[in-house]
Backbone as CSV, one residue per row, in Angstrom:
resi,resn,N_x,N_y,N_z,CA_x,CA_y,CA_z,C_x,C_y,C_z
1,UNK,0.843,-1.184,0.000,0.000,0.000,0.000,0.880,1.236,0.000
2,UNK,0.495,2.206,-0.836,1.272,3.430,-0.968,1.379,4.164,0.364
3,UNK,2.590,4.677,0.665,2.858,5.263,1.969,2.876,6.790,1.987
4,UNK,2.890,7.435,0.819,2.789,8.892,0.733,1.580,9.237,-0.137
5,UNK,0.979,10.359,0.129,-0.227,10.784,-0.583,0.086,11.134,-2.042
6,UNK,-0.818,10.776,-2.927,-0.802,11.243,-4.309,-1.751,12.429,-4.398
7,UNK,-1.244,13.557,-4.849,-2.065,14.749,-4.961,-3.071,14.558,-6.095
8,UNK,-4.330,14.819,-5.807,-5.388,14.710,-6.811,-5.370,15.967,-7.683
9,UNK,-5.089,15.835,-8.987,-5.035,17.001,-9.867,-6.352,17.784,-9.916
10,UNK,-7.473,17.087,-9.630,-8.785,17.747,-9.687,-8.964,18.786,-8.581
11,UNK,-8.251,18.609,-7.474,-8.393,19.546,-6.356,-7.137,20.387,-6.127
12,UNK,-6.092,20.156,-6.943,-4.854,20.922,-6.804,-5.105,22.379,-7.178
13,UNK,-4.366,23.263,-6.529,-4.499,24.703,-6.794,-3.116,25.328,-6.952
14,UNK,-3.090,26.570,-7.409,-1.863,27.349,-7.468,-0.777,26.693,-8.296
15,UNK,0.454,26.804,-7.794,1.617,26.291,-8.513,1.523,24.777,-8.708
16,UNK,0.970,24.059,-7.750,0.826,22.611,-7.875,-0.038,22.274,-9.080
17,UNK,-1.158,22.976,-9.245,-2.035,22.741,-10.397,-1.320,23.064,-11.706
18,UNK,-0.588,24.167,-11.736,0.151,24.545,-12.946,1.134,23.445,-13.347
19,UNK,1.859,22.945,-12.363,2.858,21.908,-12.639,2.214,20.605,-13.095
20,UNK,1.135,20.203,-12.452,0.438,18.983,-12.861,-0.172,19.144,-14.252
21,UNK,-0.639,20.348,-14.579,-1.135,20.620,-15.933,-0.004,20.473,-16.953
22,UNK,1.187,20.915,-16.597,2.351,20.783,-17.469,2.663,19.307,-17.718
23,UNK,2.608,18.504,-16.673,2.842,17.067,-16.804,1.783,16.453,-17.722
24,UNK,0.530,16.811,-17.516,-0.575,16.304,-18.341,-0.340,16.635,-19.817
25,UNK,0.072,17.869,-20.086,0.307,18.285,-21.474,1.480,17.528,-22.091
26,UNK,2.513,17.301,-21.303,3.712,16.640,-21.817,3.511,15.148,-22.065
27,UNK,2.775,14.474,-21.183,2.668,13.016,-21.247,1.283,12.505,-21.626
28,UNK,0.294,13.385,-21.654,-1.064,12.952,-21.943,-1.723,12.281,-20.755
29,UNK,-1.022,12.256,-19.633,-1.507,11.690,-18.379,-0.627,12.253,-17.261
30,UNK,-1.020,12.008,-16.038,-0.197,12.423,-14.907,0.197,11.160,-14.151
31,UNK,1.437,10.691,-14.373,1.868,9.478,-13.674,1.793,9.656,-12.156
32,UNK,1.539,8.573,-11.488,1.394,8.607,-10.036,2.635,9.172,-9.348
33,UNK,3.813,8.938,-9.922,5.033,9.477,-9.332,5.007,11.010,-9.319
34,UNK,4.452,11.626,-10.364,4.336,13.090,-10.393,3.336,13.565,-9.343
35,UNK,2.308,12.786,-9.107,1.317,13.137,-8.081,1.938,13.065,-6.683
36,UNK,2.866,12.118,-6.497,3.571,12.044,-5.216,4.500,13.247,-5.077
37,UNK,5.243,13.550,-6.132,6.137,14.709,-6.098,5.381,16.001,-5.834
38,UNK,4.133,16.062,-6.280,3.328,17.278,-6.154,3.020,17.635,-4.704
39,UNK,3.334,16.751,-3.763,3.214,17.130,-2.355,4.073,18.355,-2.063
40,UNK,5.132,18.535,-2.827,5.986,19.721,-2.734,6.148,20.305,-4.129
41,UNK,5.497,21.440,-4.419,5.666,22.048,-5.739,7.133,22.298,-6.077
42,UNK,7.959,22.621,-5.084,9.387,22.849,-5.337,10.048,21.583,-5.876
43,UNK,9.675,20.424,-5.343,10.253,19.159,-5.791,9.789,18.835,-7.207
44,UNK,8.507,18.934,-7.468,7.996,18.628,-8.803,8.582,19.595,-9.825
45,UNK,8.646,20.862,-9.490,9.213,21.871,-10.387,10.675,21.547,-10.690
46,UNK,11.439,21.205,-9.664,12.857,20.867,-9.846,13.022,19.630,-10.711
47,UNK,12.199,18.618,-10.458,12.261,17.382,-11.247,11.974,17.671,-12.720
48,UNK,10.930,18.439,-12.987,10.577,18.752,-14.373,11.682,19.547,-15.064
49,UNK,12.274,20.496,-14.354,13.359,21.299,-14.928,14.574,20.420,-15.227
50,UNK,14.940,19.559,-14.279,16.083,18.656,-14.446,15.828,17.704,-15.613
51,UNK,14.647,17.110,-15.648,14.310,16.157,-16.712,14.318,16.833,-18.077
52,UNK,13.741,18.013,-18.156,13.693,18.749,-19.419,15.098,19.104,-19.882
53,UNK,15.920,19.592,-18.972,17.293,19.958,-19.322,18.078,18.752,-19.827
54,UNK,17.883,17.594,-19.197,18.614,16.398,-19.603,18.157,15.883,-20.967
55,UNK,17.011,16.342,-21.440,16.562,15.999,-22.787,17.505,16.535,-23.854
56,UNK,18.298,17.537,-23.498,19.259,18.108,-24.429,20.686,17.648,-24.180
57,UNK,20.860,16.605,-23.392,22.200,16.115,-23.062,22.902,15.565,-24.301
58,UNK,24.203,15.799,-24.368,24.999,15.335,-25.500,25.079,13.825,-25.615
59,UNK,24.862,13.099,-24.511,24.916,11.630,-24.572,23.704,11.059,-25.305
60,UNK,22.673,11.879,-25.500,21.493,11.445,-26.235,20.427,10.819,-25.348
61,UNK,19.219,10.875,-25.829,18.066,10.384,-25.085,18.130,8.879,-24.838
62,UNK,18.596,8.149,-25.847,18.645,6.688,-25.724,19.559,6.277,-24.574
63,UNK,20.807,6.767,-24.558,21.738,6.384,-23.502,21.275,6.926,-22.157
64,UNK,20.739,8.138,-22.139,20.212,8.715,-20.890,19.171,7.779,-20.275
65,UNK,18.267,7.267,-21.105,17.230,6.355,-20.606,17.813,5.010,-20.192
66,UNK,18.801,4.524,-20.908,19.441,3.269,-20.518,20.151,3.423,-19.169
67,UNK,20.786,4.564,-18.958,21.458,4.824,-17.677,20.455,4.866,-16.534
68,UNK,19.284,5.464,-16.781,18.249,5.498,-15.740,17.697,4.097,-15.485
69,UNK,17.624,3.261,-16.526,17.186,1.874,-16.337,18.192,1.107,-15.490
70,UNK,19.484,1.290,-15.770,20.524,0.648,-14.964,20.389,1.073,-13.507
71,UNK,20.178,2.351,-13.301,20.035,2.898,-11.951,18.809,2.322,-11.259
72,UNK,17.690,2.255,-11.972,16.447,1.732,-11.392,16.573,0.268,-11.004
73,UNK,17.220,-0.517,-11.849,17.433,-1.930,-11.524,18.328,-2.061,-10.297
74,UNK,19.396,-1.279,-10.255,20.323,-1.326,-9.119,19.615,-0.954,-7.818
75,UNK,18.743,0.048,-7.902,18.036,0.540,-6.713,16.718,-0.198,-6.453
76,UNK,16.454,-1.255,-7.220,15.238,-2.070,-7.048,13.974,-1.226,-7.025
77,UNK,13.870,-0.296,-7.976,12.670,0.546,-8.064,11.753,0.005,-9.156
78,UNK,10.785,-0.763,-8.746,9.845,-1.370,-9.681,9.067,-0.315,-10.464
79,UNK,8.674,0.772,-9.777,7.901,1.819,-10.460,8.723,2.426,-11.590
80,UNK,9.945,2.840,-11.292,10.765,3.499,-12.312,11.138,2.552,-13.441
81,UNK,11.491,1.315,-13.105,11.809,0.345,-14.148,10.601,0.142,-15.052
82,UNK,9.426,0.081,-14.468,8.208,-0.137,-15.249,7.910,1.049,-16.160
83,UNK,7.974,2.262,-15.623,7.630,3.427,-16.446,8.701,3.680,-17.505
84,UNK,9.965,3.494,-17.151,11.028,3.679,-18.138,10.930,2.644,-19.250
85,UNK,10.601,1.416,-18.903,10.438,0.371,-19.916,9.230,0.652,-20.803
86,UNK,8.168,1.161,-20.213,6.945,1.450,-20.982,7.145,2.586,-21.979
87,UNK,7.896,3.618,-21.597,8.078,4.770,-22.489,9.312,4.635,-23.378
88,UNK,10.130,3.613,-23.131,11.376,3.440,-23.873,11.200,3.413,-25.396
89,UNK,10.205,2.688,-25.931,10.054,2.686,-27.388,9.826,4.083,-27.964
90,UNK,9.125,4.946,-27.249,8.909,6.305,-27.755,10.187,7.137,-27.689
91,UNK,11.162,6.668,-26.907,12.467,7.328,-26.836,13.467,6.667,-27.792
92,UNK,12.961,5.752,-28.632,13.801,5.115,-29.638,14.535,3.876,-29.183
93,UNK,14.147,3.297,-28.046,14.819,2.102,-27.542,14.104,0.846,-28.018
94,UNK,14.881,-0.111,-28.465,14.356,-1.420,-28.846,14.299,-2.302,-27.599
95,UNK,13.765,-3.492,-27.746,13.747,-4.453,-26.632,15.173,-4.764,-26.180
96,UNK,16.105,-4.876,-27.136,17.508,-5.134,-26.787,18.108,-3.952,-26.023
97,UNK,17.746,-2.734,-26.415,18.243,-1.542,-25.722,17.728,-1.489,-24.288
98,UNK,16.456,-1.843,-24.113,15.850,-1.862,-22.770,16.569,-2.900,-21.911
99,UNK,16.767,-4.090,-22.480,17.446,-5.149,-21.743,18.878,-4.732,-21.390
100,UNK,19.559,-4.085,-22.325,20.926,-3.614,-22.055,20.923,-2.635,-20.882
101,UNK,19.976,-1.715,-20.878,19.886,-0.768,-19.775,19.599,-1.459,-18.456
102,UNK,18.685,-2.381,-18.488,18.287,-3.063,-17.246,19.388,-3.966,-16.694
103,UNK,20.190,-4.564,-17.579,21.246,-5.464,-17.131,22.604,-4.778,-17.017
104,UNK,22.711,-3.583,-17.605,23.998,-2.892,-17.608,24.996,-3.526,-18.547
105,UNK,24.493,-4.277,-19.529,25.360,-4.994,-20.452,24.848,-4.799,-21.871
106,UNK,25.693,-4.281,-22.743,25.295,-4.001,-24.112,26.283,-4.616,-25.088
107,UNK,25.788,-4.962,-26.272,26.657,-5.446,-27.349,27.535,-4.304,-27.867
108,UNK,27.029,-3.082,-27.760,27.779,-1.908,-28.190,28.808,-1.555,-27.108
109,UNK,30.079,-1.558,-27.466,31.145,-1.370,-26.474,31.067,-0.006,-25.788
110,UNK,30.717,1.023,-26.534,30.639,2.366,-25.944,29.493,2.445,-24.934
111,UNK,28.337,1.922,-25.310,27.191,1.890,-24.397,27.531,1.063,-23.161
112,UNK,28.160,-0.092,-23.386,28.534,-0.964,-22.272,29.461,-0.224,-21.299
113,UNK,30.393,0.561,-21.819,31.321,1.317,-20.970,30.574,2.366,-20.146
114,UNK,29.604,3.033,-20.764,28.817,4.051,-20.048,27.979,3.409,-18.946
115,UNK,27.357,2.272,-19.256,26.531,1.575,-18.269,27.391,1.030,-17.124
116,UNK,28.581,0.539,-17.456,29.498,0.053,-16.418,29.938,1.205,-15.520
117,UNK,30.204,2.354,-16.127,30.612,3.514,-15.337,29.471,3.960,-14.421
118,UNK,28.246,3.928,-14.933,27.083,4.274,-14.101,26.993,3.327,-12.908
119,UNK,27.222,2.047,-13.149,27.210,1.070,-12.055,28.324,1.364,-11.053
120,UNK,29.487,1.760,-11.568,30.602,2.124,-10.686,30.238,3.334,-9.826
121,UNK,29.597,4.320,-10.433,29.179,5.526,-9.708,28.199,5.149,-8.599
122,UNK,27.248,4.291,-8.929,26.258,3.855,-7.938,26.917,3.081,-6.801
123,UNK,27.739,2.118,-7.163,28.354,1.256,-6.165,29.285,2.032,-5.226
124,UNK,30.012,3.004,-5.781,30.992,3.745,-4.975,30.440,5.063,-4.440
125,UNK,29.157,5.320,-4.733,28.526,6.592,-4.369,29.335,7.767,-4.924
126,UNK,29.814,7.589,-6.141,30.549,8.634,-6.840,32.049,8.609,-6.638
127,UNK,32.529,7.809,-5.726,33.976,7.780,-5.453,34.647,6.739,-6.350
128,UNK,34.536,6.984,-7.665,35.104,6.059,-8.634,36.626,6.141,-8.611
129,UNK,37.244,5.073,-9.038,38.711,5.022,-9.091,39.206,5.715,-10.359
130,UNK,40.496,6.015,-10.379,41.107,6.575,-11.590,40.988,5.592,-12.743
131,UNK,41.098,4.292,-12.457,40.965,3.266,-13.495,39.564,3.278,-14.104
132,UNK,38.537,3.413,-13.254,37.159,3.435,-13.754,36.918,4.667,-14.617
133,UNK,37.479,5.788,-14.214,37.347,7.020,-14.990,38.090,6.894,-16.321
134,UNK,39.277,6.314,-16.284,40.048,6.108,-17.512,39.309,5.164,-18.456
135,UNK,38.676,4.134,-17.908,37.963,3.157,-18.741,36.842,3.816,-19.532
136,UNK,36.082,4.702,-18.913,34.994,5.353,-19.650,35.562,6.369,-20.644
137,UNK,36.641,7.030,-20.274,37.285,7.971,-21.208,37.837,7.238,-22.428
138,UNK,38.372,6.035,-22.208,38.937,5.237,-23.305,37.885,4.849,-24.335
139,UNK,36.616,4.972,-23.994,35.535,4.657,-24.935,34.922,5.919,-25.536
140,UNK,35.660,7.017,-25.464,35.263,8.234,-26.166,34.413,9.206,-25.377
141,UNK,34.290,9.014,-24.084,33.504,9.933,-23.266,34.411,11.007,-22.668
142,UNK,34.115,12.255,-23.021,34.840,13.385,-22.470,34.187,13.845,-21.180
143,UNK,34.749,14.891,-20.622,34.250,15.380,-19.337,32.778,15.774,-19.386
144,UNK,32.314,16.395,-20.483,30.905,16.796,-20.547,29.992,15.573,-20.521
145,UNK,30.371,14.521,-21.244,29.558,13.301,-21.254,29.621,12.577,-19.910
146,UNK,30.771,12.611,-19.264,30.897,11.980,-17.949,29.994,12.691,-16.939
147,UNK,29.969,14.018,-17.011,29.072,14.785,-16.139,27.618,14.399,-16.416
148,UNK,27.274,14.200,-17.695,25.900,13.822,-18.051,25.558,12.411,-17.594
149,UNK,26.521,11.499,-17.639,26.283,10.143,-17.133,25.971,10.212,-15.641
150,UNK,26.787,10.969,-14.901,26.554,11.111,-13.462,25.191,11.753,-13.212
151,UNK,24.854,12.780,-13.989,23.556,13.446,-13.823,22.401,12.482,-14.099
152,UNK,22.541,11.627,-15.096,21.507,10.628,-15.393,21.314,9.688,-14.210
153,UNK,22.423,9.269,-13.610,22.361,8.398,-12.440,21.673,9.126,-11.282
154,UNK,22.057,10.374,-11.049,21.476,11.147,-9.946,19.978,11.366,-10.161
155,UNK,19.579,11.699,-11.379,18.151,11.876,-11.658,17.407,10.564,-11.427
156,UNK,17.996,9.457,-11.864,17.393,8.151,-11.620,17.285,7.851,-10.138
157,UNK,18.348,8.148,-9.395,18.331,7.892,-7.938,17.234,8.691,-7.253
158,UNK,17.053,9.940,-7.663,16.009,10.746,-7.033,14.647,10.075,-7.174
159,UNK,14.282,9.714,-8.401,12.961,9.105,-8.591,12.895,7.725,-7.951
160,UNK,13.987,6.964,-8.029,14.019,5.636,-7.399,13.787,5.743,-5.904
161,UNK,14.538,6.615,-5.260,14.447,6.731,-3.812,13.070,7.225,-3.390
162,UNK,12.532,8.210,-4.108,11.215,8.730,-3.743,10.142,7.651,-3.918
163,UNK,10.187,6.956,-5.040,9.182,5.909,-5.267,9.349,4.732,-4.327
164,UNK,10.579,4.420,-3.937,10.786,3.358,-2.957,10.286,3.778,-1.579
165,UNK,10.523,5.035,-1.190,10.015,5.534,0.097,8.490,5.532,0.084
166,UNK,7.905,6.044,-1.001,6.444,6.152,-1.091,5.774,4.813,-1.335
167,UNK,6.514,3.856,-1.878,5.949,2.606,-2.366,4.815,2.946,-3.342
168,UNK,5.171,3.821,-4.277,4.221,4.380,-5.234,3.453,3.289,-5.963
169,UNK,2.127,3.405,-5.935,1.265,2.464,-6.645,1.509,2.566,-8.142
170,UNK,1.674,1.410,-8.782,1.850,1.375,-10.230,0.564,1.798,-10.931
171,UNK,0.686,2.719,-11.858,-0.446,3.110,-12.692,-0.134,2.811,-14.152
172,UNK,0.853,1.969,-14.332,1.304,1.495,-15.631,1.546,-0.002,-15.494
173,UNK,1.625,-0.723,-16.610,1.909,-2.161,-16.492,3.277,-2.402,-15.854
174,UNK,3.343,-3.388,-14.996,4.590,-3.714,-14.310,5.562,-4.374,-15.282
175,UNK,6.812,-3.936,-15.250,7.839,-4.544,-16.099,8.072,-5.980,-15.676
176,UNK,8.285,-6.824,-16.668,8.632,-8.227,-16.405,9.962,-8.262,-15.654
177,UNK,10.195,-9.279,-14.839,11.525,-9.438,-14.246,12.565,-9.520,-15.365
178,UNK,13.725,-8.973,-15.122,14.756,-8.916,-16.163,15.115,-10.307,-16.675
179,UNK,15.027,-11.328,-15.829,15.333,-12.691,-16.257,14.389,-13.144,-17.374
180,UNK,13.134,-12.748,-17.295,12.154,-13.127,-18.322,12.458,-12.436,-19.644
181,UNK,13.071,-11.264,-19.568,13.382,-10.500,-20.779,14.677,-10.957,-21.435
182,UNK,15.458,-11.747,-20.731,16.745,-12.187,-21.253,16.606,-13.350,-22.228
183,UNK,15.386,-13.858,-22.415,15.186,-14.953,-23.354,15.040,-14.412,-24.763
184,UNK,15.333,-15.216,-25.714,15.259,-14.773,-27.114,13.823,-14.565,-27.574
185,UNK,12.868,-15.055,-26.826,11.468,-14.902,-27.223,10.841,-13.621,-26.699
186,UNK,11.628,-12.853,-25.959,11.086,-11.636,-25.354,11.090,-10.499,-26.362
187,UNK,9.907,-9.980,-26.645,9.790,-8.824,-27.513,9.672,-7.552,-26.697
188,UNK,9.597,-6.412,-27.365,9.536,-5.134,-26.664,8.372,-5.095,-25.684
189,UNK,7.184,-5.505,-26.111,6.027,-5.442,-25.234,6.183,-6.390,-24.048
190,UNK,6.643,-7.598,-24.315,6.792,-8.564,-23.216,7.863,-8.119,-22.246
191,UNK,8.908,-7.499,-22.768,10.001,-7.070,-21.906,9.603,-5.857,-21.094
192,UNK,8.817,-4.980,-21.681,8.503,-3.748,-20.976,7.348,-3.912,-20.011
193,UNK,6.408,-4.763,-20.303,5.246,-4.853,-19.417,4.522,-6.164,-19.625
194,UNK,3.728,-6.504,-18.609,2.841,-7.668,-18.754,1.454,-7.290,-18.319
C-alpha cells in the first residue's frame, strides 16, 4: 500500500495545479510518481526542470534512458523500471536496448562502458577510481559526457528513492523481471510490461 499521498489534480491549486497541468500536457496523463512529487511544488518543479534539461544532453536520449534503467534496476525501483520500460520505445529504444539498460550490459562497447561507469558511480557513491574514470574515457567519453552520465544516475536515484520511500502504486503495467526479458522470445512489449 502506498505510503505517501498522491495529490489529486482535480483539487490541486496554485503552482501545484500549474505543474500537474504541465505534466498532463507533456505526457497525456499524470503518472502517479508526479502526483507524489506534487506534495511539494518545489520538488515537482525541480524534477521537471532537471528532466527537461537532460533531454538536451549530449549523450542522447537513448543512452540517458538506458542509464536510468541501470540505476532503477540497481536501486530495485519497480515503479521506475516499469515506467522507463513502458516509455522506452517512444524514446527510440528497442527491446535489446531496454534489456541492455536493465542489465547494464550491451553489445555496443561504448554503451557498455557508459553503463558500467554508471554502475561504478552507484556502487561507490561517486567515489570512482582513476581506473574506472580512464575506462569510460577510453571509450570516447569526455568530461561533458561523464558529467551527463553522473547526472543521469542522480536523476534516476532521485525518482528511485522517492518511489521506494512512497511505495508508489503502479499506474502502468509492471515490467517483467529482467530474467524473463533475457530470453530470445522476449519482444519489446513482453520485456517492458505484462
